[in-house]
Rosetta silent file (secondary structure, phi, psi, omega in degrees, C-alpha in Angstrom):
SEQUENCE: MTGLTVYGLKSCDSCKKAVSALAAAGLTHAFVDIREEADRVVKVPDWLDAVGAKALVNTRSTTWRNMAEEDREIAADDPAGVLIANPTLIKRPVIEAGSTILVGWSPDSLDALLADATE
SCORE:     score description
SCORE:     0.000 S_00000001
   1 L     0.000  134.639  177.009   -7.523    6.073   16.209 S_00000001
   2 L  -112.431  155.162  173.876   -8.958    8.241   13.486 S_00000001
   3 L    75.886   32.987  178.050   -8.230    8.254    9.810 S_00000001
   4 E   -85.888  115.892 -178.182   -7.371    4.594    9.250 S_00000001
   5 E  -126.975  132.418  177.693   -7.451    3.977    5.495 S_00000001
   6 E  -108.266  120.232  176.160   -6.577    0.781    3.665 S_00000001
   7 E  -102.865  125.954 -179.055   -5.538    1.173    0.022 S_00000001
   8 E  -173.214 -160.990  176.787   -5.641   -2.031   -1.963 S_00000001
   9 L  -119.162  139.717 -178.934   -7.529   -4.248   -4.354 S_00000001
  10 L   -61.636  -27.500 -178.442  -10.679   -6.131   -3.398 S_00000001
  11 L   -89.271   -3.551 -176.346   -9.265   -9.281   -5.004 S_00000001
  12 L   -79.253  123.712 -179.137   -5.882   -9.066   -3.201 S_00000001
  13 H   -60.925  -41.767  179.169   -5.428  -11.800   -0.564 S_00000001
  14 H   -63.970  -37.443  178.420   -3.166   -9.630    1.613 S_00000001
  15 H   -66.586  -41.571  178.206   -5.736   -6.835    1.504 S_00000001
  16 H   -61.580  -43.102  179.235   -8.516   -9.246    2.489 S_00000001
  17 H   -62.549  -42.836 -179.698   -6.427  -10.491    5.428 S_00000001
  18 H   -62.514  -48.028 -179.053   -5.725   -6.925    6.546 S_00000001
  19 H   -61.485  -43.326  178.753   -9.373   -5.876    6.364 S_00000001
  20 H   -63.131  -45.023 -178.723  -10.476   -8.995    8.262 S_00000001
  21 H   -66.141  -39.791  178.385   -7.845   -8.548   10.958 S_00000001
  22 H   -63.612  -44.680  178.851   -8.666   -4.858   11.399 S_00000001
  23 H   -62.675  -43.847 -179.922  -12.371   -5.632   11.726 S_00000001
  24 H   -62.890  -31.244 -179.864  -11.681   -8.465   14.193 S_00000001
  25 L   -85.629   -1.588  178.640   -9.538   -6.099   16.267 S_00000001
  26 L    79.265   17.430  178.792  -12.331   -3.519   16.301 S_00000001
  27 L   -93.335  114.504  178.620  -10.409   -0.963   14.235 S_00000001
  28 L   -76.924  146.860 -175.526  -12.723    0.933   11.915 S_00000001
  29 L  -155.190  162.790  170.908  -11.283    1.839    8.563 S_00000001
  30 E  -106.026  142.937  175.835  -12.101    2.997    5.066 S_00000001
  31 E  -108.766  129.211  179.873  -11.143    0.816    2.099 S_00000001
  32 E  -122.295  122.632  177.259  -10.008    2.577   -1.070 S_00000001
  33 E   -68.623  120.929 -173.537   -9.517    0.676   -4.320 S_00000001
  34 L   -67.831  -24.553  178.466   -6.022    1.602   -5.441 S_00000001
  35 L   -86.345  -42.666 -169.194   -6.938    1.286   -9.135 S_00000001
  36 L   -94.753  -37.741 -167.747  -10.377    2.877   -9.178 S_00000001
  37 L  -115.115  -23.499 -174.369  -10.642    5.362   -6.314 S_00000001
  38 L   -73.536  140.892  172.906   -7.202    6.391   -5.050 S_00000001
  39 L   -86.262   82.055 -173.941   -5.701    9.713   -6.104 S_00000001
  40 H   -63.626  -29.981 -179.913   -2.371    8.096   -6.991 S_00000001
  41 H   -61.962  -33.820  178.440   -0.883   11.358   -8.297 S_00000001
  42 H   -87.614  -46.153 -171.524   -1.122   12.727   -4.754 S_00000001
  43 H   -72.371  -44.717 -174.065   -0.699    9.546   -2.708 S_00000001
  44 H   -57.549  -48.928  178.088    2.206    7.770   -4.434 S_00000001
  45 H   -59.724  -37.707  177.700    4.781   10.561   -3.905 S_00000001
  46 H   -63.566  -44.124  179.450    3.728   10.822   -0.250 S_00000001
  47 H   -64.239  -41.311  178.473    4.066    7.062    0.217 S_00000001
  48 H   -62.702  -40.325  177.113    7.467    7.044   -1.494 S_00000001
  49 H   -62.372  -37.470 -175.653    8.656    9.827    0.814 S_00000001
  50 H   -77.117  -41.814 -171.252    7.425    7.869    3.835 S_00000001
  51 H  -121.243  -15.882 -179.601    8.617    4.338    3.038 S_00000001
  52 L    87.442  158.730 -177.269   10.859    4.490   -0.048 S_00000001
  53 H   -65.642  -36.371 -177.682   10.676    2.764   -3.414 S_00000001
  54 H   -59.592  -38.188  179.603   12.156   -0.498   -2.159 S_00000001
  55 H   -79.049  -31.265 -171.412    9.199   -0.981    0.202 S_00000001
  56 H   -91.179  -30.504 -178.619    6.512    0.307   -2.154 S_00000001
  57 E   -83.604  123.094 -178.553    7.398   -1.291   -5.503 S_00000001
  58 L   -87.410   92.248 -178.596    6.180   -4.885   -5.645 S_00000001
  59 L   -78.832   -2.012  176.186    8.971   -6.629   -7.534 S_00000001
  60 L   -97.552   -1.851 -175.915    7.301  -10.011   -6.924 S_00000001
  61 L   -76.439  158.109  175.801    4.161   -9.052   -8.840 S_00000001
  62 H   -62.011  -38.749  179.289    3.149  -10.439  -12.204 S_00000001
  63 H   -58.008  -45.730 -179.528    3.152   -6.888  -13.558 S_00000001
  64 H   -63.867  -46.755 -177.823    6.826   -6.467  -12.583 S_00000001
  65 H   -62.839  -30.531 -179.583    7.840   -9.838  -13.990 S_00000001
  66 L   -87.555   -3.702 -179.936    6.134   -9.030  -17.300 S_00000001
  67 L   -76.838  145.837  173.593    7.786   -5.608  -17.625 S_00000001
  68 L   -67.358  152.777 -178.910   10.584   -5.076  -20.110 S_00000001
  69 H   -57.960  -37.983  179.925   14.006   -4.534  -18.565 S_00000001
  70 H   -66.351  -32.722  176.301   14.087   -0.937  -19.804 S_00000001
  71 H   -69.966  -34.140  175.659   10.767   -0.269  -18.033 S_00000001
  72 H   -66.074  -36.331  176.817   12.236   -1.683  -14.819 S_00000001
  73 H   -66.351  -38.705  176.005   15.150    0.719  -15.200 S_00000001
  74 H   -61.099  -40.433  178.917   12.683    3.589  -15.613 S_00000001
  75 H   -60.109  -34.268  178.284   11.037    2.408  -12.385 S_00000001
  76 H   -68.784  -36.682 -178.830   14.379    2.770  -10.621 S_00000001
  77 H   -83.429  -34.397 -175.880   14.760    6.349  -11.875 S_00000001
  78 L  -137.199   68.580 -177.304   11.109    7.427  -11.609 S_00000001
  79 H   -61.182  -35.505 -178.636    9.240    5.107   -9.266 S_00000001
  80 H   -61.197  -47.919 -179.124    6.385    7.574   -8.780 S_00000001
  81 H   -60.345  -42.702 -178.905    5.614    7.783  -12.486 S_00000001
  82 H   -68.966  -41.427 -179.656    5.683    4.021  -12.931 S_00000001
  83 H   -69.096  -36.798  177.725    3.541    3.358   -9.839 S_00000001
  84 H   -64.376  -41.691 -179.198    1.000    5.999  -10.824 S_00000001
  85 H   -75.851  -27.185 -175.830    0.708    4.462  -14.292 S_00000001
  86 L  -129.090   78.456 -174.856    0.736    0.844  -13.007 S_00000001
  87 H   -62.270  -20.515  178.154   -1.124    0.649   -9.683 S_00000001
  88 H   -73.699   -7.070  174.027   -0.760   -3.132   -9.542 S_00000001
  89 H   -82.711   -9.965 -179.783    2.971   -2.534   -8.970 S_00000001
  90 E   -79.389  125.102  177.439    2.191   -0.977   -5.601 S_00000001
  91 L   -63.812  134.056 -172.671    2.828   -3.436   -2.781 S_00000001
  92 L  -123.019  157.618   -8.745   -0.457   -3.904   -0.973 S_00000001
  93 L   -77.394  159.894  167.692   -2.109   -3.021    1.199 S_00000001
  94 E  -104.095  124.227 -176.691   -0.925    0.479    1.917 S_00000001
  95 E  -116.709  123.739  174.524   -2.367    1.524    5.264 S_00000001
  96 E  -103.447  124.508  176.960   -2.497    5.122    6.403 S_00000001
  97 E  -131.737   91.103 -173.254   -3.055    5.588   10.114 S_00000001
  98 L    64.834 -123.284  179.351   -2.618    9.247   10.880 S_00000001
  99 L   -90.792   -1.793 -179.965    0.992   10.019    9.970 S_00000001
 100 E   -87.545  133.642  175.670    1.955    6.325    9.939 S_00000001
 101 E  -120.243  122.592  175.846    2.234    4.536    6.587 S_00000001
 102 E  -115.052  140.713  179.156    2.432    0.731    6.540 S_00000001
 103 E  -123.161  130.600 -176.505    3.034   -1.284    3.369 S_00000001
 104 L    85.075  175.282 -178.120    2.150   -4.955    3.113 S_00000001
 105 L  -135.485  134.437  175.110    0.455   -7.046    5.775 S_00000001
 106 L  -156.155  169.830  175.034    1.786   -9.179    8.596 S_00000001
 107 H   -56.761  -31.954  178.040    0.954   -9.791   12.254 S_00000001
 108 H   -63.998  -31.603  178.480    3.457   -7.023   13.030 S_00000001
 109 H   -61.810  -47.254  179.503    1.299   -4.615   11.020 S_00000001
 110 H   -63.346  -42.750  178.585   -1.677   -5.235   13.281 S_00000001
 111 H   -58.323  -43.082  179.963    0.508   -4.928   16.389 S_00000001
 112 H   -64.219  -41.368  179.840    1.794   -1.554   15.180 S_00000001
 113 H   -68.478  -39.120  178.050   -1.714   -0.295   14.481 S_00000001
 114 H   -66.588  -37.184  176.950   -2.998   -1.495   17.829 S_00000001
 115 H   -64.501  -40.977  177.606   -0.076    0.203   19.591 S_00000001
 116 H   -63.850  -36.536 -176.867   -0.879    3.448   17.758 S_00000001
 117 H   -67.633  -26.895 -177.902   -4.539    3.116   18.739 S_00000001
 118 H   -90.189   -8.243 -179.559   -3.686    2.975   22.443 S_00000001
 119 L   -81.709    0.000    0.000   -1.443    6.046   22.383 S_00000001
């Protein structure tokens, strides 16, 4: 598989688990810090098109919980703008594997990536 990229935060536990599992499975990848290095203006709209706002907006995050209700309503109307401005609202990790976009991490995520790698 070529082009496996993990977007996340170095301090994010789910991102650490994903990176460890990918390495253990022998899947090479690039890690991109979603705050510092990612071109969110380009990536966020693509991710929203692929998976939708419900999957991409992390409503369990501290950032979300600390947002004013009117800002949450703006997020419903303009998720791209809010996610671009607040990268910690993006559910992590976001994994790009060719045309496949996965959000979050679970054993199923690794299974899906391994299945793609064998095709």
